[in-house]
C-alpha positions as CSV (number, residue, x, y, z in Angstrom):
1,M,-31.7,21.1,11.6
2,S,-34.7,23.2,12.0
3,D,-35.0,22.6,15.5
4,V,-30.9,23.6,15.9
5,A,-31.8,26.9,13.7
6,A,-34.5,27.5,16.1
7,R,-32.5,27.0,19.1
8,A,-29.5,29.0,18.0
9,G,-31.6,31.9,16.8
10,V,-30.6,31.5,13.5
11,S,-31.4,30.2,9.9
12,H,-31.5,26.7,8.2
13,Q,-28.9,27.9,5.9
14,T,-26.5,29.1,8.6
15,V,-26.6,25.7,10.4
16,S,-25.7,23.7,7.0
17,R,-22.9,26.2,7.0
18,V,-21.7,25.5,10.5
19,L,-22.1,21.6,9.2
20,N,-20.4,21.8,6.4
21,A,-17.4,24.2,7.8
22,H,-18.2,27.2,5.2
23,P,-15.3,29.8,6.4
24,S,-18.2,32.5,6.1
25,V,-19.7,31.9,9.4
26,R,-18.6,34.0,12.3
27,E,-16.7,32.1,15.1
28,E,-20.0,33.4,17.7
29,T,-22.6,32.2,15.5
30,R,-20.6,29.0,14.9
31,R,-20.2,28.4,18.7
32,L,-24.3,29.1,19.1
33,V,-25.1,26.6,16.7
34,L,-22.5,23.8,18.3
35,A,-24.0,24.4,21.5
36,A,-27.8,23.7,20.2
37,I,-26.5,20.6,18.3
38,E,-25.0,19.3,21.6
39,E,-28.1,20.1,23.8
40,L,-30.4,18.6,21.3
41,G,-28.3,15.7,20.3
42,Y,-28.3,16.3,16.7
43,R,-27.1,13.6,14.1
44,R,-27.1,14.2,10.3
45,N,-29.6,11.6,8.8
46,A,-27.1,10.5,6.1
47,A,-29.7,8.5,3.8
48,A,-31.6,11.5,3.7
49,R,-28.4,13.7,2.7
50,A,-27.5,11.2,0.4
51,L,-30.7,11.4,-1.4
52,V,-30.1,15.4,-2.0
53,T,-26.0,15.4,-2.6
54,R,-26.2,11.9,-4.6
55,R,-23.3,11.1,-2.6
56,T,-23.2,8.9,0.6
57,A,-19.4,10.0,2.1
58,T,-18.5,6.3,1.9
59,I,-15.9,4.1,-0.2
60,G,-15.9,0.7,-0.7
61,V,-12.6,-0.9,-0.2
62,V,-11.5,-4.4,-1.3
63,T,-8.6,-6.0,-0.1
64,S,-6.9,-9.7,0.2
65,G,-7.7,-10.1,3.6
66,S,-4.0,-11.2,4.0
67,A,-2.0,-10.4,7.0
68,L,0.8,-9.7,4.8
69,F,2.6,-6.2,6.0
70,G,2.1,-4.5,2.6
71,P,-1.9,-5.2,2.0
72,T,-2.7,-4.6,5.8
73,S,-0.6,-1.2,5.7
74,T,-2.3,0.0,2.8
75,L,-5.3,-0.6,4.0
76,I,-5.0,1.6,7.2
77,A,-3.2,4.1,5.0
78,V,-6.4,4.4,2.9
79,E,-8.9,4.3,5.9
80,N,-6.8,6.9,8.2
81,A,-6.8,9.3,4.5
82,A,-10.7,9.1,4.1
83,R,-11.4,9.4,7.5
84,D,-9.1,12.6,7.7
85,A,-11.3,13.6,4.4
86,G,-14.8,13.2,6.2
87,Y,-15.2,9.7,4.5
88,F,-16.2,6.8,5.8
89,V,-14.8,3.3,4.6
90,S,-16.7,-0.1,3.8
91,V,-14.1,-2.9,3.7
92,A,-14.8,-6.2,2.0
93,T,-12.2,-9.0,2.0
94,A,-11.3,-11.4,-0.7
95,A,-10.5,-15.0,0.0
96,R,-8.6,-15.5,-3.1
97,W,-8.4,-13.4,-6.5
98,D,-10.6,-14.4,-9.1
99,T,-13.3,-12.3,-11.4
100,E,-16.2,-14.1,-9.6
101,I,-15.6,-13.3,-5.9
102,L,-14.3,-9.8,-6.6
103,T,-17.1,-9.1,-9.1
104,R,-19.5,-9.9,-6.0
105,A,-17.4,-7.4,-3.7
106,L,-18.0,-4.7,-5.8
107,E,-21.6,-5.7,-6.6
108,H,-22.3,-5.1,-3.4
109,F,-20.7,-2.0,-2.9
110,M,-22.7,-0.5,-5.7
111,M,-25.8,-1.6,-3.6
112,Q,-24.2,0.7,-1.1
113,S,-24.4,3.4,-3.4
114,V,-20.5,3.8,-2.3
115,D,-18.8,6.9,-4.1
116,G,-15.9,5.1,-5.4
117,V,-13.8,1.9,-4.8
118,V,-10.1,1.4,-3.8
119,V,-8.8,-2.3,-4.8
120,I,-5.6,-3.3,-3.0
121,A,-4.3,-6.0,-4.8
122,A,-0.9,-6.4,-6.5
123,H,-1.8,-9.5,-8.0
124,D,-2.5,-11.0,-11.8
125,E,-5.9,-12.1,-10.9
126,A,-7.1,-9.2,-9.2
127,V,-6.2,-6.9,-12.5
128,R,-7.9,-9.2,-14.6
129,A,-10.8,-9.0,-12.3
130,V,-11.1,-5.3,-12.2
131,R,-10.8,-5.1,-16.0
132,A,-13.5,-7.2,-16.3
133,F,-15.8,-5.3,-13.9
134,D,-17.7,-2.3,-15.6
135,S,-18.2,0.1,-12.8
136,P,-20.5,3.3,-12.2
137,V,-18.2,4.9,-9.7
138,P,-14.2,5.9,-10.0
139,V,-12.3,2.6,-9.1
140,V,-8.7,3.2,-8.0
141,M,-6.4,0.4,-7.8
142,V,-3.4,0.0,-5.6
143,G,-0.9,-2.2,-7.2
144,P,-0.5,-1.8,-10.9
145,K,1.6,1.2,-12.8
146,E,-0.9,1.6,-15.1
147,A,-4.4,1.6,-15.5
148,P,-5.6,-1.9,-16.3
149,G,-9.0,-0.6,-17.9
150,T,-11.4,1.7,-18.6
151,G,-12.6,3.6,-15.8
152,V,-9.7,2.2,-13.4
153,H,-6.8,4.5,-12.0
154,A,-3.7,3.3,-10.7
155,V,-1.9,4.5,-7.7
156,T,1.6,2.3,-6.5
157,F,5.1,2.2,-4.7
158,D,7.7,2.0,-7.0
159,Q,8.6,-1.4,-6.8
160,Y,11.2,-1.4,-9.6
161,G,13.3,1.5,-8.4
162,G,13.2,0.4,-4.6
163,A,14.6,-2.5,-6.1
164,R,17.3,-0.9,-8.1
165,L,18.3,1.2,-5.3
166,A,18.6,-1.9,-3.0
167,T,20.8,-3.4,-5.7
168,R,22.7,-0.2,-6.4
169,H,23.6,-0.2,-2.5
170,L,25.2,-3.7,-2.7
171,V,27.1,-2.8,-5.8
172,E,28.4,0.4,-4.6
173,L,29.7,-1.1,-1.4
174,G,31.7,-3.7,-4.2
175,H,29.8,-6.8,-4.2
176,R,30.0,-8.5,-7.6
177,E,27.6,-11.4,-6.9
178,V,24.1,-10.4,-5.8
179,V,21.3,-13.0,-5.7
180,H,17.6,-12.2,-5.6
181,V,15.2,-14.0,-3.5
182,S,11.6,-13.2,-5.4
183,G,8.6,-13.2,-4.3
184,P,5.6,-15.6,-5.7
185,L,5.8,-14.3,-9.4
186,N,2.1,-14.0,-10.0
187,W,2.3,-10.8,-7.9
188,L,3.2,-7.6,-9.6
189,D,5.5,-6.4,-6.7
190,A,7.6,-9.5,-7.1
191,R,7.9,-9.1,-10.5
192,E,8.5,-5.5,-10.6
193,R,11.1,-6.0,-8.0
194,A,13.0,-9.0,-9.8
195,L,13.3,-6.7,-12.8
196,G,14.7,-3.7,-11.1
197,W,17.4,-5.9,-9.4
198,R,18.2,-7.5,-12.8
199,H,18.4,-3.8,-14.8
200,E,20.5,-2.3,-11.8
201,L,22.9,-5.6,-12.2
202,R,23.1,-5.0,-15.9
203,A,23.5,-1.4,-15.6
204,A,26.6,-1.8,-13.5
205,G,28.0,-4.4,-15.9
206,L,27.5,-7.6,-14.2
207,R,25.8,-10.8,-14.8
208,A,22.3,-11.6,-12.7
209,V,22.5,-15.7,-11.9
210,P,18.7,-16.6,-12.1
211,A,16.1,-15.3,-8.8
212,V,15.6,-17.8,-6.4
213,A,11.9,-18.0,-6.9
214,A,10.0,-18.3,-3.5
215,D,6.0,-19.7,-3.6
216,S,5.5,-17.2,-0.4
217,W,6.6,-14.3,1.3
218,S,7.3,-16.2,4.6
219,A,10.1,-16.0,7.0
220,D,9.7,-19.8,6.9
221,R,10.4,-19.9,3.0
222,G,13.6,-17.5,3.6
223,Y,15.0,-20.0,6.3
224,E,14.4,-22.8,3.7
225,V,16.5,-20.7,1.1
226,G,19.1,-20.0,3.6
227,L,20.0,-23.6,4.0
228,D,19.9,-24.0,0.2
229,L,22.2,-21.3,-0.3
230,L,24.8,-22.6,2.5
231,R,24.7,-25.9,0.7
232,E,25.2,-24.4,-2.9
233,G,27.4,-21.8,-2.0
234,L,27.1,-18.6,-0.1
235,P,27.1,-15.4,-2.3
236,S,28.5,-11.9,-1.1
237,A,25.1,-10.4,-0.9
238,V,21.5,-11.3,-0.9
239,F,18.6,-9.2,-2.0
240,T,15.2,-10.3,-0.9
241,A,11.8,-9.5,-2.1
242,N,10.4,-8.9,1.4
243,D,11.6,-8.5,5.0
244,Q,10.0,-12.1,6.2
245,L,12.2,-13.5,3.8
246,A,15.7,-11.5,4.9
247,L,14.1,-12.6,8.8
248,G,14.4,-16.6,7.7
249,L,17.8,-16.1,5.6
250,L,19.3,-14.5,8.8
251,R,18.3,-17.1,11.3
252,A,20.0,-19.8,8.8
253,F,23.0,-17.9,8.6
254,A,23.2,-17.5,12.1
255,E,22.7,-21.1,12.9
256,A,25.6,-22.3,10.2
257,G,27.8,-19.4,12.0
258,V,27.8,-17.3,8.9
259,R,28.3,-13.5,10.1
260,V,26.0,-10.8,8.5
261,P,27.3,-8.8,7.2
262,D,31.2,-9.7,7.3
263,D,30.2,-13.0,5.6
264,V,27.3,-12.2,3.4
265,S,25.1,-8.7,3.0
266,V,21.3,-8.9,3.3
267,V,18.8,-6.2,2.1
268,G,15.2,-6.8,2.5
269,F,12.3,-4.7,1.2
270,D,9.4,-3.0,3.1
271,D,10.5,-2.0,6.3
272,V,8.3,-3.7,8.2
273,D,7.8,-3.0,11.9
274,G,10.5,-4.5,14.0
275,S,13.0,-4.8,11.2
276,A,15.5,-2.4,13.0
277,N,15.7,-5.2,15.7
278,F,16.5,-7.8,13.6
279,Y,20.2,-9.0,14.2
280,P,21.8,-7.4,12.8
281,P,19.5,-4.2,11.9
282,L,18.4,-4.9,8.3
283,T,19.1,-2.9,5.6
284,T,15.6,-2.6,3.6
285,V,13.7,-0.2,1.3
286,R,10.7,1.7,3.1
287,Q,7.4,2.1,1.8
288,E,5.7,5.0,2.6
289,F,2.0,3.8,3.3
290,G,1.0,7.0,4.7
291,E,1.5,9.0,1.9
292,L,0.4,6.0,-0.5
293,G,-3.0,6.0,1.3
294,G,-3.2,9.8,0.9
295,R,-2.5,9.8,-2.9
296,C,-4.9,7.2,-3.5
297,L,-7.7,9.0,-1.5
298,R,-6.6,12.2,-3.4
299,M,-6.8,10.5,-6.8
300,L,-10.5,9.2,-5.9
301,L,-11.6,12.7,-4.8
302,D,-10.0,14.5,-7.9
303,L,-12.1,11.8,-9.9
304,L,-15.3,12.7,-8.0
305,A,-14.8,16.3,-8.9
306,G,-14.3,15.3,-12.5
307,E,-10.9,16.3,-13.0
308,A,-8.2,14.3,-14.9
309,V,-5.9,12.3,-13.6
310,D,-2.9,10.6,-14.2
311,P,-1.2,7.4,-12.9
312,V,0.7,8.2,-9.5
313,V,3.7,6.3,-8.4
314,V,5.3,6.7,-4.7
315,E,8.8,6.8,-4.8
316,A,11.0,4.4,-2.9
317,R,13.8,5.0,0.0
318,L,16.4,3.0,0.9
319,V,17.2,3.0,5.0
320,V,20.6,1.5,5.8
321,R,21.4,-0.6,8.7
322,A,23.8,-3.0,10.1
323,S,23.3,-6.1,7.7
324,T,25.2,-4.6,4.9
325,G,28.8,-3.8,4.3
326,A,31.6,-4.1,2.1
327,P,32.5,-7.6,1.0
328,R,35.6,-9.8,2.3
329,A,38.9,-8.9,0.1
């Protein structure tokens, strides 16, 4: 920095202000400093800066390493929001959610002196593992509606409200039998979506038959459930816990000559890339992952600034397409 200051003919403090985007620097001076930085090939020494500021401008992110749409999209959204805020992201993936694996990941981040940690996991085991870890830095968990333990703060998508929107849409179309195909029930998201479906039917004065529990979020499992529904008797509407399950259903129905939405309406959840090109285009609940990532990072920065925060819930939005319609008379 001293070399840059000497080349630009300014003080060391002025160089620091330019590097930190301080508003009090004149534009002409800023250009001189940036030109000197370019000419000298100056790069900040992150280790030295961390010793002075006690901050590394790095956050740790723990995720499942799953190819599932939700966790992957959340990771990308958090990384984008962190980069926009001038932070780098260090990522650790957990092959499975248990206390030992998650503790190792968190301890690794502590040795890296990260400023904070984001845990992306809507899974019971992950919640228990985070609760058991005494973190010296702020931890934001994406998944649960409420903080699972001291020092842990929650940001989540409104899974419950989204399920109610999907179910209400079908009820308002005139459907009186809405079957729900749930995700694995050890996932918080799956339970919240099932609860929202059940409560919306109850609010409409309708009976909720037991949900069809899927042991995975896959299209293959959706296809199997579709075959079961065809054998056991087709309802007028089905709400699936994600779009991949819905995709499997659509294939099973198409092979059997069942028309969607003439014979049965189908609603998914997530609005994955390509869901508008399912046949027919899928009505689904959209998760705003960009907003989720931004709110997550904003909470972490507020915590680093010593501010009090409340749990954050990002609202749901229903996207209506051609897979839903009124039931046959």
